[in-house]
C-alpha positions, -999 to +999 in steps of 0.1 A: +282+097-024+254+099+002+228+074+010+195+093+014+161+082+026+132+102+011+094+101+018+071+106-012+033+111-014+015+103-046-019+097-061-015+065-082-045+070-105-024+081-136+004+055-131+010+018-138+022+013-102+054+021-085+078+000-106+096+012-137+082-006-167+090-009-204+055-001-218+039+020-191+047+049-168+056+040-132+062+064-104+098+052-100+106+063-135+091+097-130+111+103-098+144+090-114+139+113-144+134+142-120+166+133-103+185+134-136+170+168-145+178+181-111+213+167-105+225+153-138+228+119-120+213+086-134+201+071-101+182+040-091+158+044-063+147+016-040+112+018-024+100+002+008+078-019-014+059-018-047+024-004-051+002-016-079-015+005-106-040+029-091-028+025-055-019+056-036+006+066-009+005+091+019+041+084+028+060+059+008+097+057+014+127+052-009+164+052-006+189+065-032+226+071-036+233+107-047+261+133-048+235+161-042+251+184-016+222+200+002+200+171+012+175+194+031+169+212-002+163+180-023+125+178-018+120+214-030+143+208-060+126+176-070+091+189-064+098+218-088+102+191-116+076+165-105+040+165-116+014+177-091+003+142-081+038+132-068+054+151-040+086+145-020+078+152+016+113+151+032+148+137+028+175+128+052+209+111+051+211+076+064+239+050+070+254+034+039+240+000+047+204+013+050+179+001+025+143+014+022+129-021+017+151-044+039+154-019+068+117-014+072+100-029+103+064-020+098+040-008+071+005+005+075-021+005+048-055+022+047-084+009+026-114+033+020-148+019+011-182+035+007-216+018+006-235+037-021-248+030-056-235+064-068-198+072-068-189+107-057-170+128-084-147+139-055-134+105-044-142+080-071-105+073-078-094+070-042-123+051-027-140+018-036-178+015-037-203-013-031-240-010-035-251-029-004-249-026+033-224-044+055-222-050+093-194-032+111-198-055+141-194-087+121-163-074+103-147-063+136-154-097+151-137-114+121-108-090+121-093-105+153-085-137+135-059-119+113-039-106+143-006-123+149+018-144+128+001-166+102+006-182+068-014-158+046-013-179+014-051-177+013-048-140+010-022-138-018-029-137-055-025-172-070+008-179-086+028-155-064+064-168-059+078-159-025+102-177-001+075-177+026+039-168+031+044-161+068+036-125+078+027-107+111-003-085+114+001-062+144-033-044+142-064-043+120-088-015+128-121-008+111-140+025+115-172+039+101-182+075+094-215+078+077-213+054+048-175+055+047-156+024+061-118+026+067-097-005+072-063+002+087-038-027+086-004-027+102+021-055+096+057-064+092+052-069+054+025-079+029+021-104+001+009-094-034-027-081-031-029-093+006-046-062+020-071-060-008-080-097-003-083-093+034-107-064+030-126-084+003-130-112+028-141-088+056-167-073+032-180-108+025-183-112+063-201-079+066-224-088+038-233-122+053-216-144+028-190-156+053-194-161+091-168-143+113-156-176+127-149-190+092-120-166+088-098-187+110-106-218+088-098-197+056-064-187+070-056-223+080-067-237+046-040-218+027-065-219-002-070-186-021-103-198-035-118-198+000-111-162+007-130-131-006-125-112-038-096-089-045-110-054-039-102-026-064-068-010-062-081+026-061-093+022-025-058+013-012-033+038+002+001+031+018-002+052+049+033+050+064+065+029+068+083+026+101+121+020+105 
């Protein structure tokens, strides 16, 4: 039995998130079914983390125990059976104690947002839209308060049960091309809806609802009600995982 790390890219529009579910189709189930059709093995795959319904991934990672002999041929074999919106990028054998979730050191997410009152038919399901202008300078000023290790309870969906709300943000970069804003966030891990709430708070800063300096107060308050709204899932993409 080999322990294998795989990278997968997917468009999450047609799925109820990563996790296998009883009453909806998750990406995990689709890949596990492809494994069975390919190898005859009933496997359980373990991702670096769950993505919600409608969230995408450029390079999500998962680990799996398999008897498949030619690991380098695994992506081609699985892609032949997978739908076009899920693609295995690569596969490699890793030590037996490796785990895609617990062995991860960093994750980077990308959030795409456009300012327009008309959604493009080419990116409506991968990009969020707002119908008002926002200040790039103000958002960049506010973004510096997120850097470092903090208690991010203010930026986690209410009712989430986790051992600790402490997380480290290594970088938060905001770029603008035309009316497209891209928020790239790198951290050691993320709470439920954390990136979407951080972006929602920055959008409120850019729109003048929150002053840049207030972000520090919001972090320290540990009060979800003081942060911005949770932005739509469709604008969020897991960019990469580092081990």
